[in-house]
VEXDRENTOR-447091 format. One line per field, with one value per residue (C-alpha): residue in three letters; x, y, z. Coordinates in Angstrom, 2 decimals, decimal comma. Example, Ala and Ser with C-alpha at 12.3 -4.5 7.8 and 13.67 -1.06 7.14 Angstrom:
2
resn [ALA_SER]
u [12,30_13,67]
v [-4,50_-1,06]
w [7,80_7,14]
END
This chain:
190
resn [MET_ASN_ASN_GLN_PHE_LYS_ALA_ASP_GLU_LEU_VAL_LYS_VAL_ASN_GLY_LYS_ASP_TYR_PRO_VAL_VAL_GLY_GLY_ARG_LEU_ARG_LEU_ALA_HIS_ASP_GLU_LYS_ALA_LEU_SER_ILE_GLU_THR_SER_VAL_ILE_LYS_TYR_GLU_ASP_GLY_ILE_ALA_VAL_ILE_GLN_ALA_LYS_VAL_THR_THR_GLU_LYS_GLY_ILE_PHE_ASN_GLY_LEU_GLY_ASN_ALA_THR_VAL_GLN_ARG_ASP_ALA_ARG_LEU_LYS_MET_ALA_ILE_LEU_GLU_LEU_ALA_GLU_THR_ARG_ALA_ILE_ALA_ARG_ALA_LEU_ARG_PHE_ALA_GLY_TYR_GLY_VAL_GLU_TYR_THR_GLY_PHE_GLU_GLU_VAL_ASP_TYR_ASP_THR_ASN_LYS_PRO_THR_GLY_LYS_ALA_ASP_LYS_PRO_THR_GLY_GLU_LEU_ILE_SER_LYS_ALA_GLN_ALA_ASN_ARG_MET_PHE_ALA_ILE_SER_GLY_GLY_ASN_ALA_GLU_ILE_CYS_LYS_ALA_VAL_LEU_LYS_THR_PHE_GLY_TYR_SER_LYS_SER_GLU_GLU_VAL_GLN_LYS_LYS_HIS_TYR_GLU_ALA_ILE_CYS_LYS_ALA_VAL_GLU_GLU_VAL_ARG_LYS_ASP_ALA_ASP_ILE_LEU_LYS_ASP_GLU_LEU_PRO_TRP_LYS_ASP]
u [73,24_76,85_78,21_82,00_82,09_82,90_80,36_82,40_82,72_78,93_76,82_73,04_71,08_67,29_67,43_69,74_73,42_76,07_79,82_82,47_85,23_87,61_85,82_86,28_89,91_90,46_88,94_91,05_94,27_93,86_94,88_98,53_98,43_96,53_97,12_94,95_95,47_93,33_93,29_91,42_88,92_87,51_88,20_86,71_83,62_82,83_82,84_85,28_85,23_87,81_88,52_89,94_91,60_91,86_94,06_93,67_94,44_90,98_91,67_91,43_88,30_87,46_85,13_84,12_83,26_82,07_81,37_80,06_80,00_76,31_75,46_78,12_77,95_79,06_82,35_82,67_86,31_87,21_85,23_88,30_88,96_85,37_85,20_88,35_86,87_83,68_85,65_87,76_84,66_82,94_86,02_86,44_82,75_83,19_86,13_83,79_84,35_80,96_79,22_75,86_76,09_76,10_78,85_78,06_80,00_77,52_74,38_72,77_72,73_72,00_69,49_68,37_66,87_63,33_63,30_60,18_56,42_56,14_58,09_55,87_56,74_54,82_55,94_54,70_55,44_57,02_54,88_54,83_56,75_59,50_59,64_59,98_62,85_64,67_64,33_65,60_68,65_69,53_69,61_66,55_68,29_65,72_68,40_70,29_67,04_66,18_69,67_69,67_66,12_67,05_69,98_67,45_65,05_62,56_61,39_59,68_59,50_55,89_57,12_59,75_59,26_59,91_62,45_64,71_64,08_67,04_69,50_68,20_68,48_72,07_72,89_71,24_73,32_76,56_75,83_75,06_78,32_80,21_78,41_79,27_82,89_83,16_81,28_83,85_86,63_85,18_87,12_83,97_82,33_80,93]
v [109,00_109,24_112,17_112,07_114,90_118,54_121,09_122,20_118,59_118,32_119,69_119,95_118,85_118,88_119,12_116,06_116,13_114,53_114,48_115,54_113,06_115,32_114,43_110,68_111,32_113,21_110,33_107,78_109,77_109,45_105,81_104,81_102,60_104,01_103,51_104,63_103,43_104,20_102,71_103,68_101,02_103,09_106,57_107,02_108,36_110,80_108,12_107,59_104,64_104,43_101,75_102,78_100,42_101,63_99,67_100,34_98,50_96,87_95,41_96,20_97,95_98,58_101,13_102,08_105,58_106,79_110,09_110,97_114,30_113,84_113,25_115,55_118,36_121,07_119,19_117,70_118,82_116,90_113,64_111,50_113,38_113,26_109,51_109,09_111,19_109,09_105,82_106,92_108,12_104,74_102,75_104,81_104,39_100,59_100,84_102,25_106,01_107,69_104,51_106,02_108,58_108,55_110,83_114,22_113,30_110,56_112,77_114,30_117,91_119,54_122,23_122,39_118,94_118,12_117,34_115,59_115,69_119,41_118,87_116,51_116,11_118,39_117,02_114,03_110,81_107,65_104,60_101,28_99,77_102,41_101,72_98,04_98,72_100,77_97,82_95,44_97,68_97,34_93,58_93,29_95,11_97,25_98,80_100,16_101,70_103,24_104,73_106,29_107,53_109,23_111,05_112,53_113,53_110,71_108,12_105,75_105,08_106,23_109,80_109,88_112,54_111,64_114,43_112,64_109,13_108,63_110,15_107,89_104,85_105,75_106,29_102,94_101,22_102,87_101,92_98,36_98,11_99,44_96,97_94,04_95,14_95,40_92,09_90,32_91,66_90,71_88,03_86,17_85,96_82,58]
w [179,98_181,17_179,10_178,86_176,33_176,98_175,83_172,88_171,67_171,22_168,36_168,63_165,51_165,68_169,48_169,87_170,87_168,68_169,56_167,03_166,39_168,39_171,56_170,93_170,10_173,37_175,37_173,44_173,90_177,63_177,18_177,26_174,16_171,25_167,51_164,62_161,07_158,04_154,58_151,42_150,30_147,41_146,02_142,59_140,82_143,58_146,25_149,07_151,47_154,18_156,85_160,21_162,62_166,19_168,62_172,32_175,50_175,04_171,59_167,93_166,51_162,87_161,43_157,88_156,75_153,42_151,66_148,28_146,37_146,01_149,65_151,02_148,43_150,89_151,36_147,91_147,67_150,82_150,64_151,26_154,51_155,56_154,89_157,02_159,85_159,79_159,79_162,77_164,66_164,10_165,16_168,29_169,06_168,70_171,03_173,67_173,41_173,44_172,47_173,50_170,75_166,95_165,70_164,36_161,18_160,54_160,77_157,77_158,74_155,41_156,11_152,45_152,53_153,71_157,37_158,43_158,36_157,64_154,41_152,55_148,82_146,49_143,14_141,20_143,07_141,68_140,80_142,69_139,82_140,20_143,92_143,18_140,70_143,37_145,73_143,01_142,39_146,07_145,72_147,87_150,74_152,50_154,69_151,66_150,39_153,73_154,15_150,69_150,97_154,25_152,62_150,17_152,94_152,56_155,04_152,63_148,89_148,64_149,28_146,52_143,84_140,25_139,96_142,51_141,30_139,00_141,39_144,20_141,98_141,16_144,83_145,78_143,10_144,37_147,98_146,93_144,99_148,04_150,32_147,89_147,83_151,63_152,09_149,91_152,12_155,51_157,30_158,43_154,97_154,02]
END
């Protein structure tokens, strides 16, 4: 892999390197023509969604970033800034800066959450009907379910503990609402 980042621009999480947005910004600022604009898509009810537009000599690249007080509890007082950082990182990645890496800001690095096979759930698990309800809340979008489950430390619905079920359903509903709002604003919508 062609690593364009300096050592201090990479953070290691679970043995894998992730660049911080500053590394992408450094690479982008090497260009003569660079513009970054951001706009707030949503900022309410503990959810922030930001769109970033990066203009370079190669073209215009958009990226979305989100943050929630639930998912990003350690930075709950700065979710707007975190969402903006994530949006800029994604737009810069789309523009070709460190495209081979997911940004550190996009990685779930909360050390208090379960992190794999050694951390199997120990509480009472949800029923098949509850798993189906979660899927229905997502509008039948398995990607939404997978993304939300991952933020809670689960890889599949069969692992979900009942004590987390309501919070997961609420998060699935919030992500679906955000996805529906963003879908309605896309220029290529049907």
